[in-house]
MIMAR-265229 format. One record per residue (C-alpha): x negated, y negated, z negated; residue in three letters. Coordinates in steps of 0.001 Angstrom, whole numbers, plus 500000, padded with zeros to 6 digits. Example, Ala and Ser with C-alpha at 12.3 -4.5 7.8 and 13.67 -1.06 7.14 Angstrom:
residues 2
487700504500492200ALA;486330501060492860SER;
//
This chain:
residues 382
506003482592487106MET;502635483878488350VAL;501718482340491702ILE;500223485058493909ARG;498150482840496158ASN;496671485627498261PHE;500102486865499312TRP;501527483384499827GLN;498646482676502219ASP;499160486029503956ALA;502831485204504559ILE;502015481749505915GLU;499426483249508285THR;501882485896509460ALA;504550483262510101TRP;502153481336512317ARG;501688484462514419GLU;505245485809514642ARG;508763484492513895PRO;509656487445511654VAL;507679488730508672VAL;508695492101507275TRP;507628492414503618LEU;507776495865502078THR;506744497182498690GLY;508052499585496094VAL;510740498364493747ARG;509510496121490925ARG;506291495300492789ALA;507341491639492666GLY;508716491035496164LYS;511602488819495022THR;509430486763492671THR;506876486303495443LEU;509317485155498114VAL;511100482796495737ARG;507782481119495005SER;507455479990498636LEU;508144476326499216SER;510771474827501544GLU;512739478012502112THR;516400479004501998LYS;516952482169499978TYR;519697484783500509TYR;520067487876498332ASP;521555490575500559CYS;522476492674497539GLU;525368490230496929LEU;528582491325498709PRO;529476487720499585ARG;526135487181501330VAL;526492490448503245ARG;529976489505504439ARG;528820486125505747VAL;525940487705507679ILE;527777490763508996GLU;530911488913510137ASP;528997486574512458ASP;525204487095512527PRO;524687484640515375GLU;526772481968513639GLY;524860482539510404PHE;521554481925512198LEU;522975478945514093GLN;523953477280510824ASP;520410477720509544LEU;519025475812512518GLY;515279475725512039LYS;512994476075509066GLY;512214479056506856ARG;514680481580505476VAL;514306484498503061ILE;516562487538503508LEU;515876489585500389ASP;516759493302500397GLU;517924493006504011ILE;518362496773504302HIS;521634496365502373ARG;523374494833505402ILE;524913497015508115GLU;522523496333511010ASN;519443494470509739PRO;517285494992512824SER;519946493425515076GLU;519987490283512946LEU;516194489998513016LEU;516066490600516764LYS;518616487836517414ILE;516616485490515175ALA;513329486238516974ALA;514734486048520507ASP;517246483191520282HIS;516117480953517424PHE;512407480316518071PRO;512223477423515588GLN;513380479657512741LEU;510943481589510562ARG;512411484622508797VAL;510938486598505912LEU;512845489815505299ALA;512147492195502424THR;512968495882502349GLY;512067499174500790SER;510651500967503819SER;508881500451507101THR;511077499393510002LEU;512370502346511978GLY;511965504762509064ALA;515701505323508648SER;518770505258510861ALA;519766501924509304ARG;517042500265511410PHE;517650500741515117ARG;514825498569516409ASP;511225498244515222THR;510983494649516553LEU;507763495402518401ALA;506000492174519349GLY;508329490049517204ARG;507148490674513657LYS;504225490950511292ARG;504381493605508585HIS;502978492963505109LEU;502998495518502314HIS;502956494191498750LEU;501043496612496513PRO;500924496637492718PRO;498829493806491287VAL;495415493797492926LEU;492218493830490902PHE;491436490398492327SER;494767489099490933GLU;494336490286487353LEU;493195486944485970SER;496396485321487235GLY;498399487751485121PHE;496267486967482046ASN;495097490545482137SER;491364490859482295GLY;491394494351480789ASP;490680496754483638LEU;491519499863481631LYS;494948498444480796THR;495537497883484512ARG;494566501484485208LEU;496689503008482428LEU;499773500778482649HIS;499624500392486406GLY;500108497268488465GLY;503860496722488610LEU;503965493280486949PRO;506353494185484119GLU;504439497370483325ASN;501077495611483460LEU;502217493020480933LEU;503874495535478577ALA;502352495742475098SER;502300499551475195ASP;502338502244477881ILE;505774501812479536PRO;506737505489479648GLU;510504504852479735LYS;510015502435482616ASP;508236505127484618PHE;511273507417484211VAL;513755504641485012GLU;511777503666488106TRP;511918507225489461LEU;515685507400488881ASP;516258504074490637ALA;513890505010493467TYR;515936508133494209TRP;519339506512493763ALA;518660503280495649ARG;515786503616498083ASP;516132507260499041ILE;519870507847498932GLN;520859504549500535GLU;518357504753503385LEU;517751508468503947PHE;520543510390502204ARG;518371513344501234LEU;520055516183499383GLU;517459518040497325LYS;516710515615494511ARG;514755518132492413ALA;512523519229495294ALA;511854515667496442PHE;510942514326492998LEU;508893517439492221LYS;506851516818495345LEU;506269513213494288LEU;505289514346490778GLU;502754516834492155LEU;501300514302494570LEU;500881511780491764LEU;499226514386489555ALA;496692515319492249GLN;496430511801493640SER;493266511176495632GLY;492834514842496512GLY;493268516802499707LEU;496881517732500360CYS;497991521153501568GLU;501776521394501664LEU;501783525201501861ASN;500353525269498353GLN;502995522870497031LEU;506018524514498627ALA;506592527270495987PRO;506528524810493067ALA;508975522519494881CYS;511310525297495958GLY;511379524022499531ALA;509866524977502863SER;506719523415504247ARG;508770521694506983GLN;511080520177504386THR;508107518906502394LEU;506592517481505572SER;509805515515506139ASN;509739514341502533TYR;506140513195502956MET;507242510973505818GLY;509876509394503574VAL;507433508930500700LEU;504957507233503008GLU;507601505035504666ALA;508801503792501278THR;505270503176499979GLY;505387505760497195ALA;502282507468498556VAL;499457506455500870HIS;498321509115503316ILE;494661508720504289ILE;493657510770507285ARG;490166512076508078PRO;487753510104510226PHE;486057512386512726SER;484605512771516186SER;482649515989515718ASN;485197518789515386ARG;482587521440514626GLN;481030519622511660ARG;483840517566510103GLU;487188518005508388ILE;489651516945511072ILE;493155517791509880ALA;493821517747506137MET;494804514318504725PRO;494191512831501326LYS;497241511526499502VAL;497145508715496928TYR;499956507725494603GLY;501054504094494929PHE;500157503058491381ASP;497607504134488797THR;500131503882485951GLY;502359506490487591PHE;499308508646488335VAL;498255508546484669CYS;501819509280483555ASN;502088512296485887ALA;498820513614484432ARG;499980513077480851GLY;497227510574480062TRP;497758508128477209ARG;494054507383476819ASN;491366507310479470LEU;488191509355479198ARG;485004508325480955GLN;485478511030483576GLU;488947509661484465ASP;487780506187485396LEU;486053506736488734GLY;489059508287490464GLY;491392505558489238LEU;488927502875490366TRP;489117504461493824GLU;492861503725493843HIS;492232500019493186LEU;489683499852495986VAL;492230501430498332LEU;494856498830497355ASP;492403496056498144GLU;491474497630501482LEU;495136497935502445ARG;495615494256501611ALA;492969493296504187HIS;493293495988506852PHE;496009497905508656GLN;496809501336507209ALA;495740502940510493GLY;492243501473510111GLU;491512503197506776ILE;490272506796506682PHE;488175509118504539TYR;485315511324505743TRP;484223514826504820ARG;482050517354506611ASP;482141521118506309LYS;479155521042503929GLN;481381519003501566LYS;479540515722501961HIS;482225513085501500GLU;482695509330501809VAL;485631507817499914ASP;486833505476502670PHE;485923504537506208VAL;487198501316507745VAL;487307501869511501ALA;488336498910513638ARG;488512499046517382LYS;485279497931519023GLY;483356497635515728LYS;481002500015513906PRO;482652502040511136PRO;482116500887507556ILE;481613503726505075ALA;482678502794501530ILE;481821504570498302GLU;483627503642495066CYS;481640503939491832LYS;482566503005488273TRP;479019501813487455LYS;476389500715489927MET;473492501888487764LYS;474651505515487936SER;475920505384491518ALA;474782508037493958SER;474442507351497660THR;473545510920498616LYS;476464511287501046ASN;475678508192503094PHE;472745509805505013PRO;474987512653506210SER;477498510123507518PHE;474769508056509165LYS;473446511170510918THR;476724511451512815LEU;477385507698513047TYR;474011505926513348PRO;475610502491513847ASP;477707502791510674ALA;477542500129507956ARG;477387501204504308LEU;479126499591501325LEU;479059500504497631LEU;481811499009495426VAL;481428499148491640ALA;482980497558488561THR;479687496140487299ASP;478717494449490571ALA;479697490912491481ASP;478741488919494564ASN;477856491038497603PRO;474156491641498182ARG;472096493804500496VAL;470101496541498789ASN;467418497005501416ARG;465847499952499632LYS;469048501967499921LEU;470246500347503138GLY;473650499497501660VAL;475653496438500664VAL;476558496415496961GLU;479586494474495756SER;482290494080493182GLY;485932494272494192LEU;486888490608493826ARG;484732489771496837ASN;485615492730499021LEU;486332490678502128GLN;482964488928501874SER;481276492280501313ALA;482900493710504441ILE;481696490718506445GLN;478164491059505046LEU;478134494789505769ALA;479296494143509323SER;476331491821509911ARG;473693493894508135SER;
//
């Protein structure tokens, strides 16, 4: 078993802040393995009918028997009213710490009738982060890009094409049908396929509607489901100057580089493919450290663009460019961003950089991805 120390620490921190931790992540991302690696916990698999009966027949009695300590409720969305159980735990059993796993954000489907505002911390488990690769005995970055970061796929000896197909079938049958009961399987999966194929690009649903055979409104609803279940990440534009900036059209990223490569029909990676896939890994790392609502992209109407902007309340924005190699990296878009946001901090993240350092000539912080948090802190001070 690979011990994912970063996520174990994140769970412990979240438990110190709130009694309930809600852990989401796409299927096969390793949620069950992660939670079972936590020490001094009681584990319940809510996919088992016997476990569901015990909880549903008397949720208060179930919690009373647990007393205090730490409990794992894996796949909690399988029980009839999961949010009620978590609310009772948070309000009436303050000595109990609950970690619940599920396939979507709370409140995304009718199964969840309460978002537990003020009672929970939400963590999203992505595919294996770049900073975790050594723990999986996988130091080959191109393998991580081509196979993706679902642990079983990452460790496969060859490109796991059959696993990609099986994952999509299970995603529709289990996550989508059980939680959302959508009807148009072909249209929904076609939308996901198209979004994976154009991952990292601007998304205009009107252009996708004919290929999917569904209306724009239907696709908009599907996008909400895809985002709630973690299959795509929607990155919205950062702007304050409506006349000079893109203010409406989002970028959409697929959840995993392996699925992106599969949707594009790639079995080998060319040099020109690498930069866009690297951008996906940087986004995963950013989402591990920041809330989704703090991560944006920036583009003006002259097509100057910054890959990501981290915007936290009360702090200067941090503009981030992702480059495959530092030696060939261009910073030509940073000045345009700085013109509109003079207090902005600038960060360049590349595969051939290591410890964060300030490049005073360019006015940017340069860093590798393993030290992203340190780079953000250095950029904030510079």
